N, CA, C and O atoms as a GROMACS GRO file, in nm:
protein
  328
    1MET      N    1   3.887   1.560  -2.007
    1MET     CA    2   3.945   1.626  -1.891
    1MET      C    3   3.957   1.525  -1.777
    1MET      O    4   3.862   1.453  -1.747
    2THR      N    5   4.073   1.520  -1.715
    2THR     CA    6   4.097   1.433  -1.602
    2THR      C    7   4.061   1.505  -1.473
    2THR      O    8   4.104   1.618  -1.451
    3ILE      N    9   3.983   1.440  -1.390
    3ILE     CA   10   3.949   1.498  -1.259
    3ILE      C   11   4.049   1.446  -1.158
    3ILE      O   12   4.061   1.326  -1.137
    4ARG      N   13   4.119   1.538  -1.095
    4ARG     CA   14   4.219   1.501  -0.994
    4ARG      C   15   4.155   1.490  -0.858
    4ARG      O   16   4.046   1.544  -0.835
    5GLU      N   17   4.221   1.422  -0.768
    5GLU     CA   18   4.171   1.406  -0.632
    5GLU      C   19   4.241   1.502  -0.538
    5GLU      O   20   4.356   1.540  -0.558
    6VAL      N   21   4.168   1.542  -0.433
    6VAL     CA   22   4.226   1.622  -0.324
    6VAL      C   23   4.184   1.559  -0.192
    6VAL      O   24   4.084   1.487  -0.186
    7GLU      N   25   4.258   1.587  -0.089
    7GLU     CA   26   4.225   1.540   0.044
    7GLU      C   27   4.147   1.650   0.117
    7GLU      O   28   4.193   1.763   0.127
    8LEU      N   29   4.028   1.616   0.168
    8LEU     CA   30   3.954   1.709   0.253
    8LEU      C   31   4.000   1.690   0.396
    8LEU      O   32   4.013   1.578   0.444
    9ARG      N   33   4.027   1.801   0.464
    9ARG     CA   34   4.070   1.797   0.602
    9ARG      C   35   3.967   1.870   0.689
    9ARG      O   36   3.895   1.959   0.642
   10HIS      N   37   3.962   1.830   0.814
   10HIS     CA   38   3.873   1.896   0.909
   10HIS      C   39   3.922   2.039   0.932
   10HIS      O   40   4.042   2.067   0.929
   11ALA      N   41   3.827   2.128   0.956
   11ALA     CA   42   3.862   2.267   0.980
   11ALA      C   43   3.752   2.333   1.064
   11ALA      O   44   3.640   2.282   1.073
   12TYR      N   45   3.788   2.444   1.124
   12TYR     CA   46   3.692   2.525   1.200
   12TYR      C   47   3.677   2.660   1.131
   12TYR      O   48   3.775   2.716   1.082
   13VAL      N   49   3.557   2.711   1.128
   13VAL     CA   50   3.530   2.846   1.079
   13VAL      C   51   3.459   2.918   1.192
   13VAL      O   52   3.366   2.865   1.253
   14TRP      N   53   3.501   3.040   1.219
   14TRP     CA   54   3.436   3.119   1.323
   14TRP      C   55   3.431   3.265   1.279
   14TRP      O   56   3.512   3.309   1.199
   15THR      N   57   3.334   3.338   1.332
   15THR     CA   58   3.315   3.478   1.298
   15THR      C   59   3.362   3.567   1.412
   15THR      O   60   3.322   3.546   1.527
   16CYS      N   61   3.445   3.663   1.381
   16CYS     CA   62   3.499   3.756   1.481
   16CYS      C   63   3.389   3.848   1.532
   16CYS      O   64   3.320   3.912   1.452
   17ASP      N   65   3.373   3.856   1.664
   17ASP     CA   66   3.273   3.946   1.724
   17ASP      C   67   3.315   4.092   1.716
   17ASP      O   68   3.232   4.181   1.734
   18GLU      N   69   3.441   4.118   1.688
   18GLU     CA   70   3.489   4.257   1.678
   18GLU      C   71   3.469   4.315   1.537
   18GLU      O   72   3.409   4.421   1.522
   19CYS      N   73   3.518   4.245   1.435
   19CYS     CA   74   3.513   4.300   1.299
   19CYS      C   75   3.412   4.231   1.209
   19CYS      O   76   3.385   4.278   1.098
   20GLY      N   77   3.354   4.119   1.255
   20GLY     CA   78   3.250   4.051   1.180
   20GLY      C   79   3.298   3.965   1.065
   20GLY      O   80   3.216   3.915   0.987
   21ARG      N   81   3.428   3.946   1.052
   21ARG     CA   82   3.479   3.867   0.940
   21ARG      C   83   3.496   3.721   0.979
   21ARG      O   84   3.523   3.689   1.095
   22ASP      N   85   3.480   3.633   0.881
   22ASP     CA   86   3.497   3.491   0.905
   22ASP      C   87   3.644   3.454   0.904
   22ASP      O   88   3.722   3.505   0.823
   23ASN      N   89   3.681   3.366   0.996
   23ASN     CA   90   3.818   3.316   1.008
   23ASN      C   91   3.816   3.166   0.989
   23ASN      O   92   3.717   3.100   1.021
   24PHE      N   93   3.925   3.112   0.938
   24PHE     CA   94   3.941   2.971   0.911
   24PHE      C   95   4.056   2.918   0.996
   24PHE      O   96   4.161   2.982   1.005
   25HIS      N   97   4.036   2.803   1.057
   25HIS     CA   98   4.139   2.744   1.142
   25HIS      C   99   4.148   2.595   1.108
   25HIS      O  100   4.050   2.524   1.122
   26ASN      N  101   4.265   2.548   1.065
   26ASN     CA  102   4.284   2.406   1.036
   26ASN      C  103   4.266   2.323   1.162
   26ASN      O  104   4.313   2.361   1.269
   27GLY      N  105   4.200   2.211   1.148
   27GLY     CA  106   4.190   2.116   1.257
   27GLY      C  107   4.306   2.018   1.248
   27GLY      O  108   4.365   2.002   1.141
   28LEU      N  109   4.339   1.956   1.357
   28LEU     CA  110   4.447   1.859   1.360
   28LEU      C  111   4.388   1.725   1.402
   28LEU      O  112   4.340   1.711   1.515
   29THR      N  113   4.391   1.628   1.312
   29THR     CA  114   4.340   1.495   1.344
   29THR      C  115   4.446   1.421   1.425
   29THR      O  116   4.562   1.411   1.384
   30LEU      N  117   4.405   1.368   1.540
   30LEU     CA  118   4.496   1.299   1.630
   30LEU      C  119   4.498   1.150   1.599
   30LEU      O  120   4.398   1.094   1.553
   31ASP      N  121   4.610   1.087   1.624
   31ASP     CA  122   4.626   0.944   1.604
   31ASP      C  123   4.605   0.872   1.737
   31ASP      O  124   4.689   0.884   1.826
   32PRO      N  125   4.494   0.799   1.753
   32PRO     CA  126   4.467   0.736   1.882
   32PRO      C  127   4.564   0.625   1.919
   32PRO      O  128   4.563   0.578   2.033
   33SER      N  129   4.649   0.582   1.825
   33SER     CA  130   4.746   0.477   1.860
   33SER      C  131   4.852   0.528   1.957
   33SER      O  132   4.929   0.450   2.012
   34GLN      N  133   4.856   0.660   1.980
   34GLN     CA  134   4.951   0.718   2.075
   34GLN      C  135   4.906   0.695   2.219
   34GLN      O  136   4.985   0.713   2.312
   35TRP      N  137   4.780   0.656   2.240
   35TRP     CA  138   4.726   0.633   2.373
   35TRP      C  139   4.730   0.485   2.409
   35TRP      O  140   4.724   0.398   2.321
   36THR      N  141   4.740   0.458   2.538
   36THR     CA  142   4.729   0.319   2.582
   36THR      C  143   4.583   0.275   2.564
   36THR      O  144   4.495   0.360   2.552
   37PRO      N  145   4.557   0.144   2.561
   37PRO     CA  146   4.418   0.099   2.550
   37PRO      C  147   4.329   0.154   2.662
   37PRO      O  148   4.211   0.182   2.641
   38GLU      N  149   4.386   0.169   2.781
   38GLU     CA  150   4.309   0.222   2.894
   38GLU      C  151   4.275   0.370   2.872
   38GLU      O  152   4.162   0.413   2.898
   39GLU      N  153   4.373   0.448   2.823
   39GLU     CA  154   4.348   0.590   2.795
   39GLU      C  155   4.243   0.606   2.686
   39GLU      O  156   4.154   0.690   2.697
   40LEU      N  157   4.253   0.524   2.581
   40LEU     CA  158   4.156   0.531   2.472
   40LEU      C  159   4.016   0.496   2.520
   40LEU      O  160   3.919   0.561   2.484
   41ALA      N  161   4.006   0.392   2.602
   41ALA     CA  162   3.876   0.352   2.657
   41ALA      C  163   3.817   0.464   2.742
   41ALA      O  164   3.697   0.490   2.735
   42ALA      N  165   3.901   0.530   2.823
   42ALA     CA  166   3.853   0.640   2.907
   42ALA      C  167   3.805   0.757   2.822
   42ALA      O  168   3.703   0.818   2.852
   43LYS      N  169   3.878   0.789   2.715
   43LYS     CA  170   3.838   0.899   2.626
   43LYS      C  171   3.708   0.865   2.554
   43LYS      O  172   3.621   0.952   2.540
   44ARG      N  173   3.694   0.742   2.509
   44ARG     CA  174   3.570   0.701   2.441
   44ARG      C  175   3.452   0.713   2.538
   44ARG      O  176   3.345   0.759   2.499
   45LYS      N  177   3.472   0.670   2.663
   45LYS     CA  178   3.365   0.679   2.763
   45LYS      C  179   3.330   0.825   2.791
   45LYS      O  180   3.213   0.861   2.799
   46GLU      N  181   3.433   0.910   2.806
   46GLU     CA  182   3.413   1.052   2.836
   46GLU      C  183   3.327   1.120   2.728
   46GLU      O  184   3.244   1.205   2.760
   47PHE      N  185   3.348   1.082   2.603
   47PHE     CA  186   3.276   1.147   2.493
   47PHE      C  187   3.156   1.066   2.444
   47PHE      O  188   3.094   1.103   2.344
   48GLY      N  189   3.122   0.958   2.514
   48GLY     CA  190   3.003   0.881   2.480
   48GLY      C  191   3.014   0.802   2.350
   48GLY      O  192   2.915   0.782   2.281
   49ILE      N  193   3.135   0.757   2.318
   49ILE     CA  194   3.157   0.680   2.196
   49ILE      C  195   3.156   0.532   2.234
   49ILE      O  196   3.237   0.487   2.314
   50GLU      N  197   3.065   0.459   2.176
   50GLU     CA  198   3.048   0.316   2.207
   50GLU      C  199   3.168   0.235   2.158
   50GLU      O  200   3.229   0.270   2.058
   51PRO      N  201   3.202   0.126   2.230
   51PRO     CA  202   3.310   0.038   2.183
   51PRO      C  203   3.280  -0.011   2.041
   51PRO      O  204   3.168  -0.053   2.011
   52GLY      N  205   3.380  -0.006   1.955
   52GLY     CA  206   3.364  -0.049   1.816
   52GLY      C  207   3.309   0.057   1.723
   52GLY      O  208   3.315   0.042   1.601
   53GLU      N  209   3.254   0.165   1.779
   53GLU     CA  210   3.200   0.274   1.696
   53GLU      C  211   3.316   0.351   1.633
   53GLU      O  212   3.412   0.385   1.700
   54GLU      N  213   3.305   0.378   1.502
   54GLU     CA  214   3.409   0.451   1.430
   54GLU      C  215   3.406   0.599   1.468
   54GLU      O  216   3.299   0.657   1.486
   55CYS      N  217   3.523   0.658   1.480
   55CYS     CA  218   3.531   0.801   1.508
   55CYS      C  219   3.669   0.853   1.470
   55CYS      O  220   3.762   0.774   1.454
   56GLU      N  221   3.681   0.984   1.455
   56GLU     CA  222   3.810   1.049   1.436
   56GLU      C  223   3.829   1.146   1.552
   56GLU      O  224   3.734   1.211   1.596
   57TRP      N  225   3.950   1.154   1.600
   57TRP     CA  226   3.982   1.243   1.711
   57TRP      C  227   4.045   1.370   1.655
   57TRP      O  228   4.144   1.364   1.581
   58MET      N  229   3.987   1.484   1.689
   58MET     CA  230   4.036   1.610   1.634
   58MET      C  231   4.062   1.709   1.747
   58MET      O  232   3.978   1.730   1.834
   59TRP      N  233   4.180   1.770   1.742
   59TRP     CA  234   4.217   1.872   1.839
   59TRP      C  235   4.156   2.005   1.796
   59TRP      O  236   4.150   2.037   1.678
   60ARG      N  237   4.110   2.083   1.896
   60ARG     CA  238   4.063   2.219   1.868
   60ARG      C  239   4.134   2.314   1.963
   60ARG      O  240   4.167   2.276   2.076
   61PRO      N  241   4.159   2.436   1.920
   61PRO     CA  242   4.232   2.530   2.005
   61PRO      C  243   4.145   2.579   2.121
   61PRO      O  244   4.022   2.576   2.114
   62ASP      N  245   4.211   2.623   2.229
   62ASP     CA  246   4.140   2.683   2.343
   62ASP      C  247   4.114   2.831   2.320
   62ASP      O  248   4.018   2.888   2.373
   63THR      N  249   4.201   2.894   2.240
   63THR     CA  250   4.184   3.035   2.206
   63THR      C  251   4.210   3.053   2.056
   63THR      O  252   4.283   2.975   1.995
   64VAL      N  253   4.150   3.158   1.999
   64VAL     CA  254   4.173   3.191   1.858
   64VAL      C  255   4.197   3.341   1.847
   64VAL      O  256   4.152   3.419   1.931
   65VAL      N  257   4.270   3.381   1.742
   65VAL     CA  258   4.299   3.522   1.717
   65VAL      C  259   4.251   3.555   1.576
   65VAL      O  260   4.283   3.483   1.481
   66CYS      N  261   4.176   3.663   1.563
   66CYS     CA  262   4.127   3.706   1.432
   66CYS      C  263   4.244   3.747   1.345
   66CYS      O  264   4.326   3.830   1.386
   67GLU      N  265   4.254   3.689   1.225
   67GLU     CA  266   4.365   3.722   1.136
   67GLU      C  267   4.350   3.861   1.075
   67GLU      O  268   4.446   3.912   1.016
   68PHE      N  269   4.233   3.924   1.088
   68PHE     CA  270   4.210   4.054   1.028
   68PHE      C  271   4.228   4.170   1.126
   68PHE      O  272   4.290   4.271   1.091
   69CYS      N  273   4.175   4.156   1.249
   69CYS     CA  274   4.184   4.268   1.344
   69CYS      C  275   4.267   4.238   1.468
   69CYS      O  276   4.295   4.328   1.546
   70GLY      N  277   4.306   4.109   1.487
   70GLY     CA  278   4.391   4.073   1.599
   70GLY      C  279   4.318   4.047   1.729
   70GLY      O  280   4.382   4.020   1.831
   71ALA      N  281   4.185   4.053   1.730
   71ALA     CA  282   4.110   4.026   1.853
   71ALA      C  283   4.126   3.880   1.892
   71ALA      O  284   4.127   3.791   1.807
   72GLU      N  285   4.140   3.855   2.023
   72GLU     CA  286   4.158   3.719   2.073
   72GLU      C  287   4.035   3.676   2.149
   72GLU      O  288   3.973   3.755   2.221
   73PHE      N  289   3.998   3.548   2.133
   73PHE     CA  290   3.878   3.495   2.197
   73PHE      C  291   3.907   3.359   2.257
   73PHE      O  292   3.988   3.282   2.205
   74ARG      N  293   3.840   3.329   2.368
   74ARG     CA  294   3.841   3.196   2.427
   74ARG      C  295   3.737   3.114   2.352
   74ARG      O  296   3.628   3.164   2.322
   75VAL      N  297   3.769   2.988   2.320
   75VAL     CA  298   3.677   2.901   2.249
   75VAL      C  299   3.585   2.832   2.349
   75VAL      O  300   3.632   2.776   2.448
   76GLU      N  301   3.455   2.836   2.324
   76GLU     CA  302   3.361   2.768   2.411
   76GLU      C  303   3.384   2.619   2.407
   76GLU      O  304   3.412   2.563   2.300
   77SER      N  305   3.373   2.553   2.521
   77SER     CA  306   3.383   2.408   2.523
   77SER      C  307   3.249   2.351   2.480
   77SER      O  308   3.147   2.420   2.492
   78PRO      N  309   3.245   2.226   2.431
   78PRO     CA  310   3.116   2.167   2.391
   78PRO      C  311   3.014   2.167   2.502
   78PRO      O  312   2.894   2.178   2.476
   79GLU      N  313   3.059   2.154   2.628
   79GLU     CA  314   2.966   2.154   2.742
   79GLU      C  315   2.898   2.290   2.758
   79GLU      O  316   2.783   2.298   2.802
   80GLU      N  317   2.968   2.398   2.723
   80GLU     CA  318   2.910   2.532   2.736
   80GLU      C  319   2.807   2.561   2.629
   80GLU      O  320   2.719   2.645   2.649
   81ILE      N  321   2.817   2.494   2.516
   81ILE     CA  322   2.729   2.522   2.403
   81ILE      C  323   2.592   2.460   2.424
   81ILE      O  324   2.492   2.517   2.380
   82GLU      N  325   2.585   2.345   2.490
   82GLU     CA  326   2.458   2.274   2.509
   82GLU      C  327   2.362   2.348   2.593
   82GLU      O  328   2.251   2.301   2.617
   0.00000   0.00000   0.00000
């Protein structure tokens, strides 16, 4: 049997506070080459990423909608979670 390869992508999973069901949301990996070196340096500093440290940039939504019951929620920012 041949084992085929697949690409794993970043994703978010969240539970609806209204109906209790889990929802899946694809993440979008951003290409940092779209930023100037100054913008990239500022973003790395903002998120505490050291120069030369490897990282991937991923966009997350500000709001999500439950695919089962239609309830809409604001997504907590990382600063609110700490």
